[in-house]
C-alpha atoms as an extended CHARMM CRD file, in Angstrom:
* protein
*
       214  EXT
         1         1  UNK       CA             82.3740000000       85.2660000000       97.1900000000  PROA      1               0.0000000000
         2         2  UNK       CA             84.5140000000       86.3940000000      100.6950000000  PROA      2               0.0000000000
         3         3  UNK       CA             82.5030000000       89.5080000000      101.3550000000  PROA      3               0.0000000000
         4         4  UNK       CA             79.3890000000       87.1870000000      101.4550000000  PROA      4               0.0000000000
         5         5  UNK       CA             80.9890000000       84.8270000000      104.0300000000  PROA      5               0.0000000000
         6         6  UNK       CA             81.9440000000       87.2940000000      105.9230000000  PROA      6               0.0000000000
         7         7  UNK       CA             78.3990000000       88.4280000000      106.1770000000  PROA      7               0.0000000000
         8         8  UNK       CA             77.2310000000       85.2740000000      107.2360000000  PROA      8               0.0000000000
         9         9  UNK       CA             80.3350000000       84.6960000000      110.1330000000  PROA      9               0.0000000000
        10        10  UNK       CA             79.3800000000       88.3510000000      110.9540000000  PROA      10              0.0000000000
        11        11  UNK       CA             77.5850000000       87.1300000000      114.3970000000  PROA      11              0.0000000000
        12        12  UNK       CA             81.2280000000       85.8910000000      115.2040000000  PROA      12              0.0000000000
        13        13  UNK       CA             83.6420000000       87.6840000000      117.5930000000  PROA      13              0.0000000000
        14        14  UNK       CA             87.3070000000       86.5730000000      117.1430000000  PROA      14              0.0000000000
        15        15  UNK       CA             90.1060000000       86.8610000000      119.3650000000  PROA      15              0.0000000000
        16        16  UNK       CA             93.6020000000       85.3170000000      118.9550000000  PROA      16              0.0000000000
        17        17  UNK       CA             96.6770000000       85.3930000000      120.1930000000  PROA      17              0.0000000000
        18        18  UNK       CA             99.9400000000       83.2380000000      121.2690000000  PROA      18              0.0000000000
        19        19  UNK       CA             99.4310000000       79.8560000000      123.4840000000  PROA      19              0.0000000000
        20        20  UNK       CA             98.7790000000       81.3090000000      127.6040000000  PROA      20              0.0000000000
        21        21  UNK       CA             97.7330000000       85.3530000000      126.6830000000  PROA      21              0.0000000000
        22        22  UNK       CA             94.7950000000       84.9190000000      128.0450000000  PROA      22              0.0000000000
        23        23  UNK       CA             92.3010000000       84.1790000000      125.4820000000  PROA      23              0.0000000000
        24        24  UNK       CA             90.3830000000       81.5520000000      126.5470000000  PROA      24              0.0000000000
        25        25  UNK       CA             90.0610000000       82.7210000000      129.7390000000  PROA      25              0.0000000000
        26        26  UNK       CA             88.7130000000       86.2520000000      128.2990000000  PROA      26              0.0000000000
        27        27  UNK       CA             86.0480000000       84.2700000000      126.0560000000  PROA      27              0.0000000000
        28        28  UNK       CA             84.5190000000       82.6050000000      128.5290000000  PROA      28              0.0000000000
        29        29  UNK       CA             84.4290000000       85.7580000000      130.6610000000  PROA      29              0.0000000000
        30        30  UNK       CA             82.7290000000       88.4160000000      127.7450000000  PROA      30              0.0000000000
        31        31  UNK       CA             80.3780000000       84.7100000000      127.4500000000  PROA      31              0.0000000000
        32        32  UNK       CA             79.0220000000       84.9030000000      130.7560000000  PROA      32              0.0000000000
        33        33  UNK       CA             78.6030000000       88.5380000000      131.0540000000  PROA      33              0.0000000000
        34        34  UNK       CA             77.0340000000       89.2020000000      127.4910000000  PROA      34              0.0000000000
        35        35  UNK       CA             75.3000000000       85.4350000000      126.3950000000  PROA      35              0.0000000000
        36        36  UNK       CA             77.9810000000       84.6290000000      123.6850000000  PROA      36              0.0000000000
        37        37  UNK       CA             78.5930000000       81.2340000000      122.3710000000  PROA      37              0.0000000000
        38        38  UNK       CA             81.8720000000       80.0230000000      122.9990000000  PROA      38              0.0000000000
        39        39  UNK       CA             84.3660000000       78.4320000000      119.9800000000  PROA      39              0.0000000000
        40        40  UNK       CA             87.3210000000       76.9620000000      121.3270000000  PROA      40              0.0000000000
        41        41  UNK       CA             89.2560000000       76.1060000000      118.0710000000  PROA      41              0.0000000000
        42        42  UNK       CA             92.8350000000       74.3690000000      121.0220000000  PROA      42              0.0000000000
        43        43  UNK       CA             89.8730000000       71.8470000000      121.3500000000  PROA      43              0.0000000000
        44        44  UNK       CA             88.9890000000       70.3900000000      118.4450000000  PROA      44              0.0000000000
        45        45  UNK       CA             92.6730000000       70.4880000000      117.0150000000  PROA      45              0.0000000000
        46        46  UNK       CA             92.5410000000       66.8010000000      116.5630000000  PROA      46              0.0000000000
        47        47  UNK       CA             89.1320000000       66.6770000000      115.1270000000  PROA      47              0.0000000000
        48        48  UNK       CA             90.4130000000       68.7740000000      112.4930000000  PROA      48              0.0000000000
        49        49  UNK       CA             93.9590000000       66.8100000000      111.8020000000  PROA      49              0.0000000000
        50        50  UNK       CA             91.5970000000       63.4460000000      111.1030000000  PROA      50              0.0000000000
        51        51  UNK       CA             89.7200000000       65.7300000000      108.3680000000  PROA      51              0.0000000000
        52        52  UNK       CA             92.4820000000       67.5920000000      107.0790000000  PROA      52              0.0000000000
        53        53  UNK       CA             93.1050000000       65.2760000000      102.9990000000  PROA      53              0.0000000000
        54        54  UNK       CA             97.3680000000       64.9730000000      103.5690000000  PROA      54              0.0000000000
        55        55  UNK       CA             97.4980000000       66.7430000000      100.0460000000  PROA      55              0.0000000000
        56        56  UNK       CA             96.1450000000       70.1780000000      102.0940000000  PROA      56              0.0000000000
        57        57  UNK       CA             98.0580000000       69.9390000000      104.8160000000  PROA      57              0.0000000000
        58        58  UNK       CA            102.0650000000       69.1590000000      104.1180000000  PROA      58              0.0000000000
        59        59  UNK       CA            103.3730000000       70.8040000000      107.0690000000  PROA      59              0.0000000000
        60        60  UNK       CA            100.7750000000       68.4170000000      109.6460000000  PROA      60              0.0000000000
        61        61  UNK       CA            102.0520000000       66.0810000000      107.5820000000  PROA      61              0.0000000000
        62        62  UNK       CA            106.1240000000       66.1490000000      108.1300000000  PROA      62              0.0000000000
        63        63  UNK       CA            104.7560000000       66.9730000000      111.7570000000  PROA      63              0.0000000000
        64        64  UNK       CA            102.6880000000       64.3610000000      112.5930000000  PROA      64              0.0000000000
        65        65  UNK       CA            106.3560000000       61.6900000000      110.9360000000  PROA      65              0.0000000000
        66        66  UNK       CA            108.9500000000       63.3690000000      113.5720000000  PROA      66              0.0000000000
        67        67  UNK       CA            108.6930000000       62.1980000000      117.5440000000  PROA      67              0.0000000000
        68        68  UNK       CA            108.6830000000       64.5600000000      120.4770000000  PROA      68              0.0000000000
        69        69  UNK       CA            112.8910000000       64.7910000000      120.3130000000  PROA      69              0.0000000000
        70        70  UNK       CA            112.2630000000       65.6460000000      116.7660000000  PROA      70              0.0000000000
        71        71  UNK       CA            109.3000000000       67.9880000000      117.3130000000  PROA      71              0.0000000000
        72        72  UNK       CA            109.9830000000       70.1110000000      120.7320000000  PROA      72              0.0000000000
        73        73  UNK       CA            114.2250000000       69.1370000000      121.3060000000  PROA      73              0.0000000000
        74        74  UNK       CA            116.0350000000       68.6740000000      118.5830000000  PROA      74              0.0000000000
        75        75  UNK       CA            114.9280000000       72.3820000000      116.6510000000  PROA      75              0.0000000000
        76        76  UNK       CA            115.5860000000       75.5380000000      117.2900000000  PROA      76              0.0000000000
        77        77  UNK       CA            112.5430000000       77.7600000000      117.7370000000  PROA      77              0.0000000000
        78        78  UNK       CA            112.6830000000       79.1320000000      114.4580000000  PROA      78              0.0000000000
        79        79  UNK       CA            112.7110000000       76.0170000000      112.6330000000  PROA      79              0.0000000000
        80        80  UNK       CA            109.9720000000       74.8620000000      115.0850000000  PROA      80              0.0000000000
        81        81  UNK       CA            108.1990000000       78.4470000000      114.1660000000  PROA      81              0.0000000000
        82        82  UNK       CA            108.5410000000       78.3130000000      110.3890000000  PROA      82              0.0000000000
        83        83  UNK       CA            107.4260000000       74.8800000000      110.2980000000  PROA      83              0.0000000000
        84        84  UNK       CA            104.5000000000       74.6010000000      112.5870000000  PROA      84              0.0000000000
        85        85  UNK       CA            101.4750000000       73.6110000000      110.7390000000  PROA      85              0.0000000000
        86        86  UNK       CA             98.8390000000       75.3980000000      112.4700000000  PROA      86              0.0000000000
        87        87  UNK       CA            101.2070000000       78.6050000000      111.8450000000  PROA      87              0.0000000000
        88        88  UNK       CA            100.6930000000       78.3850000000      107.9700000000  PROA      88              0.0000000000
        89        89  UNK       CA             96.7420000000       78.1450000000      108.1650000000  PROA      89              0.0000000000
        90        90  UNK       CA             96.7180000000       74.4300000000      107.6380000000  PROA      90              0.0000000000
        91        91  UNK       CA             93.3510000000       73.7680000000      108.8450000000  PROA      91              0.0000000000
        92        92  UNK       CA             91.7080000000       76.9290000000      108.8500000000  PROA      92              0.0000000000
        93        93  UNK       CA             89.1270000000       75.7850000000      106.5790000000  PROA      93              0.0000000000
        94        94  UNK       CA             87.9870000000       73.5610000000      108.8610000000  PROA      94              0.0000000000
        95        95  UNK       CA             87.6830000000       76.4680000000      111.7890000000  PROA      95              0.0000000000
        96        96  UNK       CA             85.2510000000       78.6490000000      108.9880000000  PROA      96              0.0000000000
        97        97  UNK       CA             83.2220000000       75.1340000000      108.2540000000  PROA      97              0.0000000000
        98        98  UNK       CA             82.5270000000       74.9510000000      112.1880000000  PROA      98              0.0000000000
        99        99  UNK       CA             81.4350000000       78.0040000000      112.5290000000  PROA      99              0.0000000000
       100       100  UNK       CA             78.9380000000       78.2150000000      109.4800000000  PROA      100             0.0000000000
       101       101  UNK       CA             77.4700000000       74.8730000000      111.1040000000  PROA      101             0.0000000000
       102       102  UNK       CA             76.7880000000       77.3800000000      114.6300000000  PROA      102             0.0000000000
       103       103  UNK       CA             73.0780000000       78.8150000000      114.4590000000  PROA      103             0.0000000000
       104       104  UNK       CA             73.5470000000       82.8110000000      113.5590000000  PROA      104             0.0000000000
       105       105  UNK       CA             70.6350000000       83.5580000000      116.1620000000  PROA      105             0.0000000000
       106       106  UNK       CA             73.3630000000       83.8910000000      118.9800000000  PROA      106             0.0000000000
       107       107  UNK       CA             76.8240000000       85.9050000000      118.7330000000  PROA      107             0.0000000000
       108       108  UNK       CA             79.3910000000       83.2160000000      118.8420000000  PROA      108             0.0000000000
       109       109  UNK       CA             82.9660000000       83.9540000000      120.3720000000  PROA      109             0.0000000000
       110       110  UNK       CA             85.7100000000       82.0720000000      118.3910000000  PROA      110             0.0000000000
       111       111  UNK       CA             89.1680000000       82.2390000000      120.5410000000  PROA      111             0.0000000000
       112       112  UNK       CA             92.3270000000       80.5520000000      119.8510000000  PROA      112             0.0000000000
       113       113  UNK       CA             96.1610000000       81.0390000000      118.5210000000  PROA      113             0.0000000000
       114       114  UNK       CA             95.1820000000       79.9190000000      114.7990000000  PROA      114             0.0000000000
       115       115  UNK       CA             93.0270000000       82.5070000000      114.1400000000  PROA      115             0.0000000000
       116       116  UNK       CA             95.7080000000       84.0530000000      112.2080000000  PROA      116             0.0000000000
       117       117  UNK       CA             95.2270000000       87.7060000000      111.4810000000  PROA      117             0.0000000000
       118       118  UNK       CA             95.6350000000       87.5400000000      107.4480000000  PROA      118             0.0000000000
       119       119  UNK       CA             92.9950000000       84.3500000000      107.6710000000  PROA      119             0.0000000000
       120       120  UNK       CA             90.8440000000       86.1900000000      109.7950000000  PROA      120             0.0000000000
       121       121  UNK       CA             90.5140000000       89.6390000000      108.0920000000  PROA      121             0.0000000000
       122       122  UNK       CA             88.6620000000       88.8800000000      105.2600000000  PROA      122             0.0000000000
       123       123  UNK       CA             86.0160000000       86.9100000000      107.3170000000  PROA      123             0.0000000000
       124       124  UNK       CA             85.3020000000       90.6090000000      108.9580000000  PROA      124             0.0000000000
       125       125  UNK       CA             82.3640000000       93.2170000000      108.2340000000  PROA      125             0.0000000000
       126       126  UNK       CA             83.3680000000       95.1010000000      111.0180000000  PROA      126             0.0000000000
       127       127  UNK       CA             87.1920000000       95.0650000000      112.0570000000  PROA      127             0.0000000000
       128       128  UNK       CA             86.5270000000       96.0710000000      115.8240000000  PROA      128             0.0000000000
       129       129  UNK       CA             85.0020000000       92.5120000000      116.2660000000  PROA      129             0.0000000000
       130       130  UNK       CA             89.2090000000       90.7600000000      116.1980000000  PROA      130             0.0000000000
       131       131  UNK       CA             91.5490000000       91.3720000000      118.8150000000  PROA      131             0.0000000000
       132       132  UNK       CA             94.5120000000       89.4430000000      119.2350000000  PROA      132             0.0000000000
       133       133  UNK       CA             96.3080000000       89.4440000000      122.8420000000  PROA      133             0.0000000000
       134       134  UNK       CA             99.3960000000       89.7580000000      122.6990000000  PROA      134             0.0000000000
       135       135  UNK       CA            101.8720000000       88.1950000000      126.0240000000  PROA      135             0.0000000000
       136       136  UNK       CA            104.9910000000       89.2300000000      127.0210000000  PROA      136             0.0000000000
       137       137  UNK       CA            107.1570000000       86.5420000000      128.1350000000  PROA      137             0.0000000000
       138       138  UNK       CA            106.8580000000       87.5330000000      131.5460000000  PROA      138             0.0000000000
       139       139  UNK       CA            103.3870000000       86.9470000000      131.1430000000  PROA      139             0.0000000000
       140       140  UNK       CA            103.4430000000       83.6550000000      129.4920000000  PROA      140             0.0000000000
       141       141  UNK       CA            105.7450000000       82.1090000000      131.9260000000  PROA      141             0.0000000000
       142       142  UNK       CA            103.5100000000       83.0900000000      134.5350000000  PROA      142             0.0000000000
       143       143  UNK       CA            101.4580000000       81.4250000000      132.4310000000  PROA      143             0.0000000000
       144       144  UNK       CA            102.1220000000       78.3960000000      132.2760000000  PROA      144             0.0000000000
       145       145  UNK       CA            104.0110000000       78.4320000000      136.2540000000  PROA      145             0.0000000000
       146       146  UNK       CA             99.9160000000       79.1350000000      137.4960000000  PROA      146             0.0000000000
       147       147  UNK       CA             98.8090000000       75.5680000000      135.6550000000  PROA      147             0.0000000000
       148       148  UNK       CA            101.2010000000       73.3280000000      136.8580000000  PROA      148             0.0000000000
       149       149  UNK       CA            102.8130000000       72.8610000000      133.3340000000  PROA      149             0.0000000000
       150       150  UNK       CA             99.7610000000       71.6430000000      132.4750000000  PROA      150             0.0000000000
       151       151  UNK       CA             98.8690000000       73.1440000000      129.2090000000  PROA      151             0.0000000000
       152       152  UNK       CA            102.6000000000       72.4100000000      128.6540000000  PROA      152             0.0000000000
       153       153  UNK       CA            102.3370000000       68.9810000000      129.4140000000  PROA      153             0.0000000000
       154       154  UNK       CA            103.6030000000       67.5420000000      126.4700000000  PROA      154             0.0000000000
       155       155  UNK       CA            107.0990000000       69.0310000000      126.7860000000  PROA      155             0.0000000000
       156       156  UNK       CA            107.4280000000       66.1270000000      129.6020000000  PROA      156             0.0000000000
       157       157  UNK       CA            107.0680000000       63.3510000000      126.7540000000  PROA      157             0.0000000000
       158       158  UNK       CA            110.9290000000       64.2780000000      125.3840000000  PROA      158             0.0000000000
       159       159  UNK       CA            114.5070000000       63.3880000000      126.7740000000  PROA      159             0.0000000000
       160       160  UNK       CA            115.4180000000       66.8640000000      128.0060000000  PROA      160             0.0000000000
       161       161  UNK       CA            112.0480000000       68.6280000000      129.0310000000  PROA      161             0.0000000000
       162       162  UNK       CA            113.2060000000       71.9530000000      130.1940000000  PROA      162             0.0000000000
       163       163  UNK       CA            115.3310000000       72.2520000000      126.7840000000  PROA      163             0.0000000000
       164       164  UNK       CA            111.9260000000       71.4150000000      125.1120000000  PROA      164             0.0000000000
       165       165  UNK       CA            110.2670000000       73.8400000000      127.4060000000  PROA      165             0.0000000000
       166       166  UNK       CA            112.7440000000       76.7300000000      126.4600000000  PROA      166             0.0000000000
       167       167  UNK       CA            112.1960000000       75.9910000000      122.4990000000  PROA      167             0.0000000000
       168       168  UNK       CA            108.4050000000       76.0470000000      123.2520000000  PROA      168             0.0000000000
       169       169  UNK       CA            108.7550000000       79.3320000000      124.7030000000  PROA      169             0.0000000000
       170       170  UNK       CA            111.1450000000       81.2050000000      122.9200000000  PROA      170             0.0000000000
       171       171  UNK       CA            109.1220000000       79.9710000000      119.7730000000  PROA      171             0.0000000000
       172       172  UNK       CA            106.1080000000       81.6320000000      120.8340000000  PROA      172             0.0000000000
       173       173  UNK       CA            108.0450000000       84.7280000000      122.0090000000  PROA      173             0.0000000000
       174       174  UNK       CA            108.4170000000       84.5450000000      117.9980000000  PROA      174             0.0000000000
       175       175  UNK       CA            104.9240000000       84.1540000000      117.4990000000  PROA      175             0.0000000000
       176       176  UNK       CA            103.8010000000       87.1290000000      119.1890000000  PROA      176             0.0000000000
       177       177  UNK       CA            105.9220000000       89.6120000000      117.3550000000  PROA      177             0.0000000000
       178       178  UNK       CA            105.0200000000       87.8350000000      114.6240000000  PROA      178             0.0000000000
       179       179  UNK       CA            101.1740000000       88.6000000000      115.3610000000  PROA      179             0.0000000000
       180       180  UNK       CA            101.9250000000       91.7590000000      116.2930000000  PROA      180             0.0000000000
       181       181  UNK       CA            103.8580000000       92.9920000000      113.2450000000  PROA      181             0.0000000000
       182       182  UNK       CA            100.5800000000       91.6540000000      110.8400000000  PROA      182             0.0000000000
       183       183  UNK       CA             97.9150000000       93.1510000000      112.8600000000  PROA      183             0.0000000000
       184       184  UNK       CA             99.7650000000       96.6790000000      112.4980000000  PROA      184             0.0000000000
       185       185  UNK       CA            100.2820000000       96.1430000000      108.7800000000  PROA      185             0.0000000000
       186       186  UNK       CA             96.1700000000       95.4180000000      108.6370000000  PROA      186             0.0000000000
       187       187  UNK       CA             95.3700000000       97.4810000000      110.8770000000  PROA      187             0.0000000000
       188       188  UNK       CA             93.7080000000       95.0990000000      113.4340000000  PROA      188             0.0000000000
       189       189  UNK       CA             93.6480000000       95.4190000000      116.7310000000  PROA      189             0.0000000000
       190       190  UNK       CA             96.2680000000       93.7560000000      119.4870000000  PROA      190             0.0000000000
       191       191  UNK       CA             96.3270000000       94.2540000000      122.9920000000  PROA      191             0.0000000000
       192       192  UNK       CA             99.6830000000       93.8970000000      124.7210000000  PROA      192             0.0000000000
       193       193  UNK       CA             98.8390000000       91.7980000000      127.9950000000  PROA      193             0.0000000000
       194       194  UNK       CA            101.4950000000       91.4670000000      131.0780000000  PROA      194             0.0000000000
       195       195  UNK       CA            102.2280000000       90.4480000000      134.5770000000  PROA      195             0.0000000000
       196       196  UNK       CA            100.3920000000       93.9880000000      135.5700000000  PROA      196             0.0000000000
       197       197  UNK       CA             97.2300000000       93.1920000000      133.3630000000  PROA      197             0.0000000000
       198       198  UNK       CA             94.1690000000       92.4340000000      135.5890000000  PROA      198             0.0000000000
       199       199  UNK       CA             91.8160000000       90.0050000000      134.2280000000  PROA      199             0.0000000000
       200       200  UNK       CA             88.5480000000       91.8420000000      134.3850000000  PROA      200             0.0000000000
       201       201  UNK       CA             90.2830000000       94.5030000000      132.9090000000  PROA      201             0.0000000000
       202       202  UNK       CA             91.4420000000       92.8970000000      129.8570000000  PROA      202             0.0000000000
       203       203  UNK       CA             87.8320000000       91.8920000000      129.3060000000  PROA      203             0.0000000000
       204       204  UNK       CA             86.8510000000       94.9610000000      129.6900000000  PROA      204             0.0000000000
       205       205  UNK       CA             89.0210000000       96.5890000000      127.1630000000  PROA      205             0.0000000000
       206       206  UNK       CA             88.0000000000       93.2370000000      125.3410000000  PROA      206             0.0000000000
       207       207  UNK       CA             84.1540000000       93.9910000000      125.3370000000  PROA      207             0.0000000000
       208       208  UNK       CA             84.5730000000       97.9170000000      124.2740000000  PROA      208             0.0000000000
       209       209  UNK       CA             86.9170000000       96.6140000000      121.3200000000  PROA      209             0.0000000000
       210       210  UNK       CA             84.4290000000       94.5110000000      119.8800000000  PROA      210             0.0000000000
       211       211  UNK       CA             81.3860000000       97.3290000000      120.7660000000  PROA      211             0.0000000000
       212       212  UNK       CA             79.7300000000       95.2900000000      123.5750000000  PROA      212             0.0000000000
       213       213  UNK       CA             77.8340000000       96.7140000000      126.2070000000  PROA      213             0.0000000000
       214       214  UNK       CA             79.9640000000       97.5460000000      128.8640000000  PROA      214             0.0000000000
């Protein structure tokens, strides 16, 4: 069953990684260079949350019941990591459903932090079609600064935005460490992204991993 699903998704390239690692930028770059479609999993999170039955998404239900301070200020980064619904794979089936509805005549690159290694690997007919970008803390902080905080605007809705931001960045650092372990254990490709990494060089590295003509 899973192998048949993998064959149906053999035209998909996958870029996972933590927030602020350059996934969207690289996906759009590759799309422009190689004529790929782009499926942004972040953009459809609200749609997926509404489509998910409550009994299949217990972590989402508990998260939705919290106020902003409970989500981002009052809990430790480790608690945030261990209970975040998307990190448990809730809603991943919705991603697969969306991808199956796209035309197979055009390769597509799916990108987003919700693409967890253990969930993506069974969908691969070629493990070279998946890459995870692992941002260092300085790179993630630089990405936040460059965006003027817009990507994490939700922290401004808390009583202590600075603490909330620190919590989120620490949680994401731990998530990155988890991805590093998982990709190593599963024999998948992960690329380190630091402040010295140039966008064009990273795009070439990902394209080479994918086997796209560079």
